C-alpha positions as CSV (number, residue, x, y, z in Angstrom):
1,M,15.5,-38.6,12.7
2,A,19.1,-39.3,11.6
3,S,19.6,-39.8,7.8
4,R,20.0,-43.4,6.7
5,S,22.7,-44.8,4.5
6,R,21.6,-45.2,0.9
7,S,24.5,-47.4,0.0
8,T,23.7,-50.2,-2.4
9,S,22.3,-53.4,-1.1
10,R,23.9,-55.5,-3.8
11,S,27.0,-57.5,-3.7
12,H,28.2,-59.8,-6.4
13,L,28.1,-63.2,-4.8
14,T,29.1,-66.3,-6.7
15,P,27.8,-69.7,-5.4
16,S,30.3,-72.4,-4.8
17,R,29.6,-75.7,-6.6
18,R,28.5,-79.0,-5.0
19,R,31.1,-80.9,-3.1
20,S,32.0,-84.3,-4.4
21,S,30.4,-86.0,-1.4
22,S,27.5,-84.9,0.6
23,A,27.9,-87.5,3.4
24,S,28.2,-86.1,6.9
25,K,31.2,-86.9,9.0
26,S,30.5,-89.7,11.5
27,N,30.1,-88.7,15.1
28,T,31.4,-91.4,17.3
29,S,30.0,-89.7,20.4
30,A,26.4,-89.6,19.1
31,T,23.7,-91.3,21.1
32,S,21.7,-94.2,19.5
33,G,18.8,-91.8,19.2
34,E,20.9,-89.3,17.3
35,L,22.3,-92.0,15.1
36,F,18.8,-93.1,14.3
37,E,17.7,-89.6,13.4
38,Q,20.8,-89.1,11.2
39,A,19.9,-92.3,9.3
40,Q,16.3,-91.2,9.0
41,H,17.0,-87.8,7.5
42,K,19.3,-89.3,4.9
43,K,16.3,-91.1,3.6
44,Y,14.9,-87.8,2.4
45,R,16.0,-85.0,0.1
46,L,14.6,-81.5,-0.2
47,K,12.9,-79.8,-3.1
48,V,12.0,-76.2,-3.1
49,T,9.3,-74.7,-5.3
50,A,7.4,-71.4,-5.4
51,G,4.2,-70.0,-6.9
52,T,1.1,-67.9,-6.2
53,Q,-1.2,-70.8,-5.5
54,Y,-1.4,-73.6,-2.9
55,D,-1.5,-76.3,-5.6
56,P,2.2,-77.5,-6.0
57,S,1.5,-78.4,-9.7
58,T,1.3,-74.7,-10.5
59,H,4.7,-74.0,-8.9
60,Q,8.1,-73.6,-10.5
61,L,11.4,-75.0,-9.2
62,V,13.6,-72.8,-7.1
63,P,17.3,-73.3,-7.9
64,V,18.6,-73.3,-4.3
65,N,22.0,-71.6,-3.8
66,G,22.1,-71.0,-7.6
67,D,22.8,-67.8,-9.5
68,E,19.3,-67.5,-10.8
69,T,16.4,-65.4,-9.6
70,V,12.8,-66.8,-9.8
71,R,10.0,-64.5,-10.9
72,I,6.6,-65.0,-9.4
73,D,3.7,-63.0,-10.9
74,N,0.0,-62.7,-10.5
75,D,-2.6,-59.8,-10.5
76,L,-1.5,-58.8,-7.0
77,A,2.3,-58.4,-7.2
78,T,5.5,-59.1,-9.1
79,V,8.0,-61.0,-6.9
80,S,11.7,-61.8,-7.5
81,L,13.0,-64.7,-5.2
82,A,16.2,-66.4,-4.3
83,V,16.5,-69.2,-1.7
84,R,19.8,-70.2,0.0
85,I,20.3,-73.1,2.4
86,Q,23.3,-74.2,4.3
87,D,24.6,-77.8,3.7
88,Y,22.0,-78.3,1.0
89,N,21.7,-81.8,-0.4
90,G,18.5,-81.5,-2.3
91,Y,17.2,-81.1,-5.9
92,P,18.4,-80.4,-8.5
93,D,21.5,-82.6,-8.2
94,T,23.7,-79.8,-9.5
95,S,22.8,-77.4,-6.6
96,P,25.7,-75.9,-4.7
97,T,25.8,-77.0,-1.1
98,T,26.1,-73.5,0.2
99,H,26.1,-69.8,-0.8
100,P,28.5,-66.9,-0.2
101,I,25.7,-65.0,1.6
102,F,26.4,-67.1,4.7
103,T,29.9,-65.5,4.9
104,H,28.3,-62.0,5.1
105,P,28.4,-60.5,8.7
106,S,24.6,-60.4,8.9
107,H,24.1,-64.0,7.9
108,T,27.0,-66.0,9.5
109,T,24.7,-67.8,11.9
110,D,21.8,-68.3,9.6
111,Q,20.9,-71.8,8.4
112,Y,18.8,-70.5,5.5
113,S,18.0,-67.3,3.7
114,L,15.0,-66.1,1.8
115,T,15.7,-63.0,-0.3
116,F,13.0,-61.3,-2.4
117,S,11.8,-58.1,-3.8
118,I,8.1,-57.4,-4.2
119,I,6.3,-54.8,-6.2
120,F,2.6,-54.6,-5.3
121,K,0.0,-53.8,-8.0
122,K,-2.3,-52.2,-5.6
123,P,-1.8,-50.6,-2.1
124,V,-1.7,-53.0,0.9
125,N,-2.0,-51.8,4.5
126,G,1.0,-52.8,6.7
127,N,-1.3,-54.4,9.3
128,A,-2.9,-56.6,6.7
129,L,0.3,-58.3,5.4
130,L,1.2,-61.6,7.1
131,F,4.2,-63.9,6.7
132,G,4.4,-67.4,8.0
133,H,3.1,-71.0,7.7
134,D,-0.2,-72.7,7.2
135,F,-1.3,-76.3,6.6
136,D,-4.2,-77.9,4.7
137,R,-4.9,-80.6,7.3
138,P,-4.5,-81.2,11.0
139,I,-1.0,-81.9,12.3
140,R,-1.8,-82.2,16.0
141,D,-1.2,-85.9,16.0
142,R,2.2,-85.4,14.5
143,L,3.5,-82.7,16.8
144,P,6.4,-83.8,18.9
145,P,6.4,-83.7,22.7
146,G,7.5,-80.3,23.8
147,F,6.1,-78.4,20.9
148,N,4.1,-76.0,23.0
149,T,7.2,-75.3,25.0
150,A,9.1,-74.5,21.8
151,L,6.3,-72.3,20.6
152,R,6.2,-70.3,23.8
153,L,10.0,-69.9,23.6
154,V,9.8,-68.6,20.1
155,K,7.1,-66.1,21.0
156,W,9.0,-65.0,24.1
157,S,12.6,-64.7,22.7
158,I,12.3,-64.4,18.9
159,D,8.9,-63.2,17.6
160,P,6.4,-61.8,20.2
161,S,4.0,-60.8,17.4
162,M,3.6,-64.4,16.1
163,D,0.0,-65.8,16.4
164,G,-1.5,-69.1,15.4
165,D,-3.0,-72.4,16.4
166,A,-1.0,-75.5,15.6
167,Y,-3.8,-77.8,16.9
168,A,-6.5,-76.5,14.6
169,D,-8.0,-78.5,11.8
170,K,-6.1,-76.1,9.5
171,P,-3.1,-75.1,11.5
172,Y,-1.4,-71.8,11.0
173,L,1.5,-69.7,12.5
174,F,1.7,-66.1,11.1
175,S,3.4,-62.9,12.1
176,P,2.9,-59.4,10.8
177,A,5.4,-59.2,8.0
178,L,6.8,-55.8,9.0
179,A,7.6,-57.1,12.5
180,S,9.1,-60.4,11.4
181,W,11.3,-59.7,8.4
182,N,15.0,-59.6,9.4
183,Q,15.9,-56.9,6.8
184,F,13.5,-54.5,5.1
185,R,14.6,-52.0,2.4
186,V,12.3,-49.5,0.7
187,G,13.2,-48.8,-2.9
188,G,12.1,-46.5,-5.6
189,K,9.1,-46.5,-7.9
190,V,9.0,-48.5,-11.2
191,K,7.1,-47.9,-14.4
192,S,5.9,-50.1,-17.3
193,G,8.9,-51.3,-19.3
194,D,11.4,-51.2,-16.4
195,E,13.3,-54.4,-15.9
196,V,12.1,-56.7,-13.1
197,P,14.8,-56.6,-10.4
198,R,17.0,-59.7,-9.8
199,V,18.0,-60.7,-6.3
200,N,20.4,-63.6,-6.7
201,G,23.4,-61.4,-6.0
202,V,21.7,-59.3,-3.3
203,V,22.3,-59.0,0.4
204,V,19.4,-56.9,1.6
205,Q,20.4,-54.3,4.1
206,E,18.0,-52.3,6.3
207,G,17.3,-48.9,5.0
208,D,16.2,-47.2,1.7
209,E,17.5,-46.8,-1.8
210,G,16.5,-44.7,-4.7
211,G,14.2,-41.7,-5.3
212,D,12.0,-40.7,-2.4
213,A,12.4,-44.0,-0.5
214,G,14.0,-42.3,2.4
215,E,11.0,-40.0,2.8
216,V,8.7,-43.1,3.0
217,R,10.4,-44.4,6.1
218,E,10.8,-41.0,7.7
219,R,7.2,-40.1,7.1
220,C,6.1,-43.3,8.9
221,K,8.8,-42.8,11.6
222,V,10.3,-46.2,10.8
223,P,13.5,-46.8,12.9
224,A,16.7,-47.1,10.9
225,E,18.0,-50.2,12.7
226,A,16.4,-53.6,11.8
227,G,15.8,-54.8,15.4
228,E,14.2,-51.5,16.3
229,R,12.0,-51.5,13.2
230,M,10.8,-55.0,14.1
231,K,10.0,-53.9,17.6
232,F,8.3,-50.7,16.3
233,F,5.9,-52.7,14.1
234,Q,4.8,-55.0,16.9
235,G,2.3,-52.2,17.5
236,E,-0.9,-52.5,15.5
237,E,-1.3,-48.8,15.2
238,E,2.2,-48.4,13.8
239,R,1.5,-51.1,11.2
240,K,-1.7,-49.5,10.2
241,G,0.2,-46.3,9.6
242,F,2.4,-47.9,7.0
243,V,1.1,-48.6,3.5
244,F,2.9,-50.7,0.8
245,E,2.5,-48.5,-2.3
246,E,1.7,-49.9,-5.7
247,G,4.6,-49.8,-8.1
248,R,7.3,-49.3,-5.4
249,V,10.1,-51.9,-4.9
250,Y,10.5,-53.4,-1.5
251,Q,13.4,-55.7,-0.7
252,V,13.3,-58.3,2.1
253,G,15.8,-60.6,3.7
254,F,14.6,-63.4,6.0
255,G,16.4,-66.3,7.7
256,N,17.5,-67.6,11.1
257,P,19.8,-70.1,12.8
258,Y,16.8,-72.1,14.3
259,L,15.3,-74.0,11.3
260,V,18.0,-76.5,10.0
261,F,17.0,-78.1,6.7
262,N,20.1,-80.3,6.7
263,D,18.7,-82.6,9.4
264,F,15.2,-81.2,9.5
265,S,15.3,-79.9,13.0
266,L,14.3,-76.9,15.0
267,R,17.1,-75.7,17.3
268,L,16.2,-73.1,19.9
269,P,18.4,-72.0,22.8
270,G,18.6,-75.0,25.1
271,F,15.9,-76.9,23.1
272,T,16.0,-79.0,20.0
273,L,13.2,-80.7,18.1
274,H,14.0,-83.3,15.4
275,A,11.1,-83.3,13.0
276,I,12.2,-86.1,10.7
277,K,10.7,-88.8,12.9
278,Y,7.2,-87.2,12.6
279,V,7.3,-87.1,8.8
280,D,4.8,-89.3,7.0
281,E,3.2,-89.5,3.5
282,R,0.6,-86.8,4.6
283,N,3.0,-84.5,6.4
284,H,6.1,-84.0,4.4
285,D,6.2,-80.3,3.5
286,L,6.5,-76.8,4.9
287,R,5.4,-73.7,3.3
288,Y,6.1,-70.0,3.8
289,V,3.2,-67.8,2.7
290,L,2.9,-64.1,2.2
291,K,-0.8,-63.2,2.4
292,N,-3.4,-60.5,3.2
293,R,-5.3,-61.2,6.4
294,E,-8.2,-58.9,5.4
295,T,-8.9,-60.4,2.0
296,G,-7.2,-63.8,2.2
297,E,-5.3,-63.0,-1.0
298,V,-2.0,-64.8,-1.4
299,Y,1.0,-63.0,-2.9
300,F,3.4,-66.0,-3.0
301,I,4.2,-69.3,-1.5
302,I,7.6,-71.0,-1.0
303,L,7.1,-74.8,-0.6
304,F,9.8,-77.0,1.0
305,T,9.0,-80.7,0.2
306,L,10.7,-83.8,1.6
307,V,11.1,-86.5,-1.0
308,L,11.6,-90.1,0.1
309,V,14.7,-91.5,-1.7
310,G,14.4,-94.6,-3.8
311,T,10.7,-94.4,-4.7
312,E,8.7,-93.8,-7.8
313,Q,7.8,-90.5,-6.3
314,E,11.5,-89.5,-6.2
315,K,11.8,-90.3,-10.0
316,N,9.0,-87.9,-10.7
317,H,10.6,-85.2,-8.6
318,I,14.0,-85.7,-10.3
319,K,12.4,-85.4,-13.7
320,E,10.5,-82.2,-12.6
321,A,13.8,-80.8,-11.2
322,E,15.7,-81.4,-14.4
323,E,12.9,-79.8,-16.5
324,G,12.8,-76.9,-14.1
325,T,16.5,-76.4,-14.3
326,K,16.4,-76.4,-18.1
327,E,13.6,-73.9,-18.1
328,T,15.4,-71.6,-15.8
329,K,18.6,-71.7,-17.9
330,E,16.7,-71.1,-21.1
331,K,15.5,-67.8,-19.7
332,D,19.2,-66.7,-19.8
333,G,19.0,-64.9,-16.4
334,S,16.4,-62.3,-17.5
335,L,13.3,-61.8,-15.6
336,G,11.7,-59.6,-18.3
337,N,10.1,-56.2,-17.9
338,I,7.3,-54.7,-15.9
339,G,4.2,-55.0,-18.0
340,W,1.8,-52.9,-16.1
341,E,1.6,-49.2,-15.0
342,A,1.3,-48.2,-11.3
């Protein structure tokens, strides 16, 4: 197998600040239905939080498009996370509307980007690790017409390894992590006392970096190119042959042009679903979950919550966002050190 580039995956990207006005330009050619949907989505603002439990009260605020990295820790893994969203108009109010990552050649079409590093505290088999969505309650009565068509299109053209049941009492849509992440980079080993890696200035590139990382990919015959790696890990036996080691850094980049948070729509080739009209007081959030299918253990959750503007609930969210921003800044950009030994 040809040797892979071990060039750094880091670039020093500086977020642009929020524009003076977040209002969208009017579209005189829009249909009445489109105008209604535009009006509807302006009634809501987005808040992003993350944690290791399903209970949102245990989460911390994620400063979208900011220059901070969020650290998420439990007895399973140490995670460093950064979230970027195009045309962001959510909380906190000081959030930049975009991020320089969207000018990078590998992200110019993406509408959002999830960048994280993860250091597992015990080995995890590659076939056990799942990435995707789940819900606490049924959503079948809120699914828009054409949802099944959209789901088939996603499986056929985007993610053949995806599996789930959107009509179950507790719906879920998960994919094997190794087959769904856009970029996957194997790093070196860490030890107690090492600094937890930050990812706010990182553009993850497929490959390996540091120590014996290249040998890890070569030993498991992981293709060097991202698309080929995703295809390779659609096979269950290939996934079972890969083990996430304890104490090793793995970097991940995930995003796509299909999920548009600016107007809360799913845009597939030749097919668009506007989700905002199906939002109600019980169905107003979306979460990404990294979990173990064998044990049910959760490594982390990223929660995207729609907040209705002009309500008492919004006041609480604004207060939480302000407190979360202050807490992030007080940490002075440091994520601390590794406090355990692999």
